[in-house]
N, C-alpha and C positions, 0 to 999 in steps of 0.2 A: 834651142833651149838655152836660155841665158842664166846659167848657174856656174859659179866659179869657186874652186877650192882656193882660198886666199891664205890659208895657213894649215899646217899639220903638226901634230905632236904625238909622242909615244912615251909610254912609261913601262919599264921593265924592272921588276922588283928585286931588291937585294943585289948581291954580287953574282957575276956569271958563274955557272957551274960547269966545269969541264967533264970530259967523259970518265975520268978516273974517280970523280967524287959524286956521281949520281946517287949511288947507293948510300953514301954518307947522309944525303939529304932525304931521300925517299925511304931508306931502310932496306935491309936485306930480307928477302922472303925466307921465313923459317931460319933466320940467322945464317943463311948459306949464300955465298957469292953467286951471282947469276952465271949460268952456263952459256947464255945466249947474248948477253949485252954486247960483247965485242963484235959478234957476227952482224947484228942488226945495225950497230953504229957504222960498221964498215960499208953497209949498203946505203944507209940514209945520209951519210957524210955530215951529220951534225956534230960540231966540235964543242959548242957551248950553248947553254940555254939558261933560262931564269925560272926560279921557283919562289912563290910567296910563302916560303917555309924557312924558319930559322934553322940552319944546319946543326947547331949545337943542342937546341932544346926540342926541335921537331915542331915547334909552335907555328901555327899559321900566322903570318905577319900582316896580310892584307886580305880583305874580302874582295870579291869581284867588283862590287860597287866602289870600293876605295881605289882599286887599280884604275878603274875607268875615270873616276873623278880626278885623279892625279893627272891623267893624260889631258883631260879637258882644261885643267888649271894651267897647263903649260902652253896653251894656245896664245899667240900674240898676233892676231890678224891685223891690228892697226894700233897706233899710238893711243895710250889711254884706255885700252880695252878693259872692260869690266865684265865679270860673269853675269851681272844683272842685265847686260845688254842682249843676252841670248834669248831669242824669241821662240826657238823650237829646238828640242833635244831628242834625237832619235838614237836609241842604243840597241845594238845587236849582240847576242852572246848565245853560246850553247851550254854554258855552265853558270846559271844564275845562282845566287846564294840561297834562294828560297823558291818555292813554287809560286807563292803569292806574297806580297804584291809584285807587279812587274819590275823587271830589272831597271828600266829607265827611271821609274819613280824613285828607286833606291839610290840611283846615281844623283838625281836631282836633290834628294835629301842630303847626301854627302856634300854636295856643292853649296847647299844652303843659299841658293841664289833666288832671284825674284821669280814670281809666277811666270810660267811659259808653257807652251804646248809640249807634251812629252809623249813619246811613242816607244814601245818595246817591241823589237823584232826578234822572234825566236827561230830556232832551227839549228844548223850546225855551221859550217864555214860560210854559207851564204847569208847568215843573219847579219853580218857586218856590212856587206855590200847592199843588202836590202835596206839597212838603215841609211846608207849614203844615198840610195835612190829616193827614199822617202824625203830626206832632207832636200835633195836637189829639186825634186818636183814641187815641194812646198815653196821654195824660193822662186823657181821658174814660173810658177802659177801666180806669184804675187801675193800668196797667202801670208807669208812672213818675209821680211827683208833679209833675214839671215837664219841659219840653222847650223847646229852642231851634230855631226854623226859620229858614232863610235862603234868599235868592235873590240871585244875583250874576252879573255878566257882565264879561268882559274882551274886549269886541267890537273894540277898537282894533287888536288883533293881526291881525284879518282885513282891516283897512282901510288899511294903510299902502300908500303909492304903488307900492312895488316889486312888489306883487302884481297890479297892474292895467295894462291897456292903455289908451291914449288913446281917448276917445270921439270918433267921427267927427262932422263937421259935420252930416251927414244924420241921424245918430242923435240928436244934440242938438236938431235942429229938430223931431223927433217929439214932444218933451216939451210943446211949446206946445199942440199939438192933442190929445195923448193923455197927460195927466199921470200916468195910472196906471202907465206904464212906469218911473216914478221908484222903483218897488219892485224893479226888476231889479238884478242883481249890480253893474252899473256905477255905480249910484246909491245903493245902500244905505249907502255910506260917509258920506253926508250925513245919515243918520238915526240910526245906532246909536252908543251911547256906553257908558262904563264906570261901574260902581257896584255897591254891595252894600247889602242891608238885612237886618235881623234882627228876630225877634219872640220874646219870652219868653212861654211858655204855662204857666199854672198851673191847678190844680183849683179855685181860688177867687180872687175879687178881694181885694185888700188894702184894709182899711178906710182911708178918707180919701184914696184914690188913684184916679185915673181908670183904668178898664179897659174892654176891649171883649169882651163875651160872644160867643163864636162860636156862632151859632144853627145854622148848617149850611153846608156847602161841597158844591156839586154840580159834577160834572165829566162831560161827555159827549163821546165821540169819534164822529166820522162817517167814520173810516177805512174802515169796511166799505162805504161808499157812494162815497167820493171818493178820487181819486188824490193822490199827493204834490204839494205845492205849494211849500213852503219846505224847503231841504235844504242840507247841507254834507257833504263827504266822499263825494260820489257825483256821477254824471251822470244826467240824465233822458233816457230813451229815447223814441223816437217813439210807442211804444204806451202811454206813461204810466208804465211801470215805471222803477225806478231800478237802477243798477249801482253797487255800493259800490267805494270806492277800492282795496280789496285785489284786486279782480277786473280792474282796469284795467292795461293794459300801458304801460310807459314812464313819463314824468313825470306824477306825480299831483298836483302842486302846485295846478294850476288847479281840480281837483276839490274842494279844501279851501275854496274861496271860498263864502260864503253866497249862495245863489241863490233866485229865486222864479219860479214859473210865473205871470207877471203876468196873462195872460188868465183863467186859472183863479181867481186871487185876486179879481179884480174881479167875476167872475161869481158867486162863491159866498160870500165872506166875510160880507157883511151879512146875507144870508138865513140863513146858518148861525148867526150870533150871535143873531139876533132870532127869525126864524120857526121855526127848528128847535130852538133851545135855550131862549130866554127864555120862549116860550109854554109849554114843558113845566114849567119851573121855577115860573112863575106859577100854573099849574094845580095842581101838586103841593103848593105851600105856600100857596095861596089868597092870593097877593100882590096888592096894588093899589098904583098909583103914589103915592096919597095917604099910604101908610104910610112912604114912603122920604124921609128927611130929607136924605141925602147919597147921590149916585151917583158912584162912582169907576170910570170906564171906562179900562182900559188900551188905548189905540190907538197904533199906531206913528207916525201922522201926523195932523195936524189935517184932512187931506184926507178922513178918514173921519167926522169929527165930525157934520157936518150930515146925511149919508146915514143914519148910525146914529140920530140924533135923529128924523128923519122916519119911518124904518121902525118905530121903537118907537111912534110916534104912530099908525101905520097898524094896529097890532095892539091899540090901546087902552091902551098902557102908556107914555104920554107923561110924562116927568119934566122940568119946566121947567129950562132951562139954568142958572139961578141956583143950582140945587141940585146941579149937576155940579161936581166938583172934579178938577182935573188940574194937574200941574206939569211937563208935557211941555216947555213953552216954556223953562223954566229948568233942568231936570235932564236933558233929552234922553230918548231911548228906551233904557232900560236892560234891556229884555227881561224875564227872569224876576225881576229886582230891582224892576221898575217899581211893582208893587202895594205892595211894602214901602216904597219911597221916597215914594210918594203918601200912604200911610197914616201914615207917620212924621211927615210935615209936618202933616197934619191933626190927628194925635194931640197934637202939641206946640203947636198953635195954641190960641187961646181960643174957638174956634168951636163946640166940642162941648158939649152939655149932656146931663144924665142923661135916658135914655129915647130919645135920638136913635137912628135906625136908619140903617145904612150898607150900601148894596148895592154890591158890587164885581163888576166884569166883567173877565175875563181871557180873551181869545181867543188861539188859536195856529193859524197857517195851515199849520204843518208838514204835517199831513194832516187838518186841520180838526177841532180839538177846542176846547171852550169850558168855562170854569169861571165859576160865580157863587158869591158868598159873602155871607151876611147876618150883620151884626154889630149888637149893641145896646150903646150906651154905658151903663155902670153906674158 
């Protein structure tokens, strides 16, 4: 597969928001300071994140399309690059600004660039890597000579205080004995944040410039075996099925919140990532942990870091944690944009050397899908 990431860019809106100022931006639920914020932040270990919200006025400062367009504008794959040279634009997100038109078309509109092929990839965290696979396959097949892939999220619009009810003292007390419930709707507002990333994909690397050869991208869905876990725009029924917002009577605002089936998440996510997916990828590509110089896992919270590390060891694929790279603590969980924002920081650092291999892991709990990607530094 001849497809190379020849440049990466990221855009994070406004100034970073530290843990003490989250409620200043998102607001306090019923004007009461959160009982659970400190506990959740202690588990997820996020110190700073970014919101497309003005902290003084509460006004939304960027749409999702504007966040994404700004990341694309920051790409510099070669001297004299112009946005009009983009031949294919593939955009993934779980939080588009509207139901229709597609997010990719709105990004293209913001860029006001020349006509090109545009694709919108929907979903949750996997939508960003699906966009990158679309772009890479387009270039590898010779359909276009270049492509831009993006991942972006405007999660803060789901997390403003007006959408939530106060957490009861009893519910808050549960967190100490059962930290896993911190992934429920009441608590996701302390984990998610805004941002966008972009990758420029070419059919060859530019001489004298760092590039990442895309060796392969593997995606596996287990929706045929497991019920819905993370969802928005729906309610989950007792039998595990979901009912979409258009079939609900009355006020549907509550159905638009992002929710998780926490028991299902805790029971299935690590085994899906490792035992069901990584084992297949390792066997298919004859991978060994000694081949991997950098491991970039996208996880929503540091809560999962040690269980993931330990389970990988159990299947004989232990990667020492000094070879792990994550910027969750300083960039927050930006969903489909996270892998772009991680890769961009590593790409711009002085840590990569020719021949290094980078294994990326992107899970999605929506209905349990996982992606792995292998890159080689050239």
